[in-house]
C-alpha positions as CSV (number, residue, x, y, z in Angstrom):
1,M,5.0,39.9,-8.2
2,I,1.6,41.6,-7.7
3,L,-0.5,40.2,-4.8
4,A,-4.2,41.0,-4.5
5,I,-5.5,40.8,-0.9
6,L,-9.2,40.5,-0.6
7,Q,-10.3,41.4,3.0
8,A,-13.4,39.7,4.3
9,R,-15.3,39.1,7.5
10,M,-18.7,37.8,8.6
11,S,-19.3,40.4,11.3
12,S,-20.4,43.3,9.1
13,T,-22.5,45.6,11.4
14,R,-25.1,46.6,8.7
15,L,-25.4,43.3,6.8
16,P,-23.9,40.4,8.8
17,G,-22.7,37.5,6.7
18,K,-23.1,39.4,3.5
19,V,-19.9,37.9,1.9
20,L,-21.5,34.5,1.9
21,M,-25.0,35.6,0.7
22,P,-26.0,33.7,-2.5
23,I,-25.5,35.2,-5.9
24,V,-26.5,32.9,-8.7
25,R,-26.1,29.8,-6.5
26,Q,-22.7,30.7,-5.1
27,P,-21.5,32.8,-2.2
28,M,-21.0,36.5,-3.1
29,I,-17.3,36.3,-2.4
30,V,-16.9,33.5,-4.9
31,R,-18.6,35.6,-7.6
32,Q,-16.2,38.5,-6.8
33,I,-13.2,36.2,-6.9
34,E,-14.3,35.1,-10.4
35,R,-14.2,38.7,-11.6
36,V,-10.9,39.6,-9.8
37,A,-9.3,36.5,-11.4
38,R,-9.8,38.0,-14.8
39,A,-7.4,40.9,-14.0
40,R,-4.4,40.2,-16.2
41,L,-1.8,42.0,-14.0
42,V,-2.6,40.2,-10.7
43,D,-0.2,37.3,-10.1
44,K,-1.8,35.9,-7.0
45,L,-5.0,36.4,-4.9
46,V,-5.3,35.7,-1.2
47,V,-8.3,36.2,1.0
48,A,-7.4,37.8,4.4
49,T,-10.0,37.1,7.0
50,S,-10.0,37.1,10.8
51,D,-9.0,34.3,13.2
52,R,-12.5,34.4,14.8
53,P,-14.6,31.2,14.7
54,E,-17.4,32.9,12.7
55,D,-15.0,33.4,9.8
56,D,-14.3,29.7,9.5
57,A,-17.1,29.6,6.9
58,I,-15.3,32.2,4.8
59,E,-12.1,30.1,4.8
60,A,-14.1,26.9,3.9
61,A,-15.9,28.7,1.0
62,V,-12.8,30.2,-0.4
63,R,-10.6,27.1,-0.1
64,R,-13.1,25.1,-2.1
65,E,-12.3,27.5,-5.0
66,G,-8.6,26.8,-4.6
67,I,-7.8,30.3,-3.3
68,A,-5.2,30.9,-0.6
69,V,-6.4,32.2,2.8
70,F,-4.6,34.1,5.5
71,R,-6.2,34.6,9.0
72,G,-5.2,37.3,11.5
73,S,-6.6,40.0,13.7
74,L,-10.2,41.1,13.3
75,D,-9.6,44.7,14.3
76,N,-6.0,45.3,13.2
77,V,-6.6,44.7,9.5
78,Q,-3.3,46.4,8.6
79,Q,-1.4,43.7,10.5
80,R,-3.6,41.1,8.8
81,F,-2.4,42.4,5.5
82,I,1.2,42.3,6.6
83,G,0.7,38.7,7.6
84,A,-0.7,37.9,4.2
85,L,2.2,39.7,2.6
86,D,4.7,37.8,4.7
87,A,3.1,34.5,3.7
88,H,2.9,35.5,0.0
89,P,5.8,37.9,-0.7
90,A,5.2,40.5,-3.4
91,D,6.5,43.8,-4.8
92,H,3.1,45.4,-5.0
93,V,-0.2,44.8,-3.1
94,V,-3.7,45.4,-4.4
95,R,-6.2,46.0,-1.7
96,L,-9.8,44.8,-2.3
97,T,-12.8,44.4,0.0
98,A,-15.2,41.5,-0.2
99,D,-18.4,43.5,-0.5
100,C,-17.8,44.3,-4.2
101,P,-19.2,41.5,-6.4
102,L,-19.2,43.9,-9.4
103,A,-15.5,44.4,-9.2
104,D,-14.1,45.4,-12.6
105,P,-11.0,43.4,-13.7
106,D,-10.1,46.0,-16.4
107,L,-10.2,48.8,-13.7
108,I,-8.0,46.7,-11.4
109,D,-5.5,46.4,-14.2
110,A,-5.6,50.1,-15.0
111,T,-5.0,51.1,-11.4
112,I,-2.0,48.6,-11.2
113,Q,-0.6,49.9,-14.5
114,L,-0.8,53.5,-13.2
115,C,1.1,52.6,-10.1
116,L,3.8,50.8,-12.1
117,S,4.1,53.6,-14.7
118,K,4.2,56.4,-12.2
119,G,6.6,54.6,-9.8
120,V,4.7,56.0,-6.8
121,D,3.9,54.5,-3.4
122,Y,0.1,54.4,-3.7
123,V,-2.6,54.7,-6.3
124,S,-6.4,54.6,-6.0
125,N,-9.3,55.0,-8.3
126,T,-11.3,56.8,-5.6
127,P,-10.1,60.4,-5.5
128,D,-12.2,63.1,-3.8
129,S,-13.9,63.8,-7.1
130,H,-14.2,62.0,-10.4
131,A,-14.3,58.6,-8.7
132,Y,-15.5,55.3,-10.1
133,P,-18.6,53.6,-8.8
134,K,-18.6,52.6,-5.1
135,G,-18.0,48.9,-5.2
136,T,-15.3,49.1,-7.9
137,D,-12.7,50.5,-5.5
138,V,-9.1,49.5,-6.1
139,E,-6.0,50.5,-4.1
140,V,-2.5,49.6,-5.2
141,M,0.7,50.2,-3.2
142,T,4.2,49.0,-3.1
143,A,4.9,46.3,-0.5
144,A,7.6,48.6,1.0
145,A,5.1,51.5,1.5
146,L,2.6,49.1,3.1
147,R,5.2,47.8,5.5
148,R,6.4,51.3,6.4
149,A,2.8,52.5,7.0
150,A,2.2,49.5,9.3
151,A,5.5,50.1,11.2
152,E,4.6,53.8,11.7
153,A,0.9,53.4,12.5
154,T,-0.2,55.0,15.7
155,T,-4.0,55.3,15.4
156,Q,-6.8,52.8,15.4
157,E,-8.0,54.3,12.1
158,A,-4.7,53.4,10.4
159,R,-4.8,49.9,11.8
160,E,-8.4,49.3,10.8
161,H,-8.4,51.0,7.4
162,V,-5.0,49.7,6.2
163,T,-4.2,52.5,3.8
164,W,-5.3,55.4,6.0
165,D,-1.8,56.9,6.4
166,L,-0.7,56.1,2.9
167,Y,-3.0,58.7,1.4
168,R,-3.6,61.0,4.4
169,S,-0.3,61.5,6.1
170,G,1.6,63.3,3.3
171,R,4.5,61.0,3.8
172,F,3.9,58.9,0.7
173,N,3.9,59.6,-3.0
174,C,0.3,59.1,-4.3
175,A,-1.5,59.2,-7.7
176,W,-5.1,58.9,-8.6
177,L,-7.0,57.3,-11.5
178,P,-9.9,59.7,-12.2
179,C,-13.2,58.8,-13.8
180,H,-14.8,61.1,-16.4
181,P,-17.7,61.8,-15.9
182,D,-17.6,61.4,-12.1
183,Q,-19.4,58.2,-11.0
184,G,-18.7,58.5,-7.3
185,A,-22.5,58.7,-6.5
186,V,-23.1,55.3,-8.3
187,R,-23.6,52.6,-5.7
188,W,-22.5,49.1,-6.7
189,T,-21.2,48.0,-3.3
190,V,-23.1,45.7,-0.9
191,D,-23.6,47.3,2.5
192,R,-27.4,47.1,2.9
193,P,-30.2,44.8,2.0
194,D,-31.2,47.0,-1.0
195,D,-27.6,46.9,-2.3
196,Y,-27.8,43.1,-2.2
197,A,-31.1,43.2,-4.1
198,F,-29.6,45.3,-6.8
199,V,-26.5,43.2,-7.3
200,A,-28.6,40.0,-7.3
201,A,-30.8,41.5,-10.0
202,V,-27.7,42.4,-12.1
203,Y,-26.4,38.8,-11.8
204,D,-29.8,37.3,-12.5
205,A,-30.0,39.3,-15.7
206,L,-26.5,39.1,-17.0
207,Y,-24.5,36.2,-15.6
208,E,-26.0,33.3,-17.5
209,K,-25.7,35.1,-20.8
210,N,-22.1,36.2,-20.2
211,R,-20.1,35.3,-17.1
212,A,-17.6,38.0,-17.9
213,F,-20.1,40.8,-18.1
214,T,-18.6,44.2,-17.9
215,S,-19.3,47.5,-16.1
216,D,-20.7,48.8,-19.3
217,D,-23.1,45.9,-19.4
218,V,-24.2,46.8,-15.8
219,R,-24.8,50.4,-16.9
220,A,-26.9,49.3,-19.8
221,F,-28.9,47.0,-17.6
222,V,-29.6,49.9,-15.2
223,R,-30.7,52.1,-18.0
224,S,-33.2,49.4,-19.0
225,R,-34.5,49.2,-15.5
226,P,-35.5,52.6,-14.1
227,D,-36.8,50.9,-11.0
228,L,-33.2,50.1,-10.1
229,A,-31.8,53.6,-10.5
230,D,-31.9,54.2,-6.7
231,Y,-29.7,51.1,-6.2
232,G,-27.4,51.5,-9.2
233,G,-27.0,55.2,-9.3
234,D,-27.9,57.6,-12.1
235,P,-29.0,55.5,-15.1
236,R,-27.7,58.3,-17.4
237,V,-24.1,57.5,-16.4
């Protein structure tokens, strides 16, 4: 059983409420869920949000799409993940964040497959070099490793960033899915108003023609629009 947990909150410091900002007539998180749902190796998706009143809107938007929701601590995101895992038991957990409406289902599957084939505790597609575009981040870990990391967590960084100790402590077996050429400078995440403008432009151009548009389609679009290069990264990639 492979469980994808999509963490979301309304209280982003740089762009509050971004997960519900509209993208082609739907909240951004709904558009991301559509893309994640195309990952063939994910058995179940649950949205993990906080128990704060401001996140009631996230629960309402997600439940309308028939997606499970778990609510827990705002600040201890690691325990929120453990709560979601307790509610939806699985062998492996895929960690995703709800500011990535250009999530790539094929890349999610490739990261899961690497974790399964290597038999390691943790796999990510964001190594220090040769990373995939920001906003296509995927982390996959065994449920046992996540539970161990949570039980051993002693810092706020570990509790807030969920996988901090998995790849930093040296106590877990890790592997990385590298990207050639390196696309780590390409920015497809939504953290600022200009990021949102870029993603909205991508969806306006591509979504109605093909709801399952790919990362290669996004790259081709950026190459055709030099004015968007600052938002989408190097158009030569």
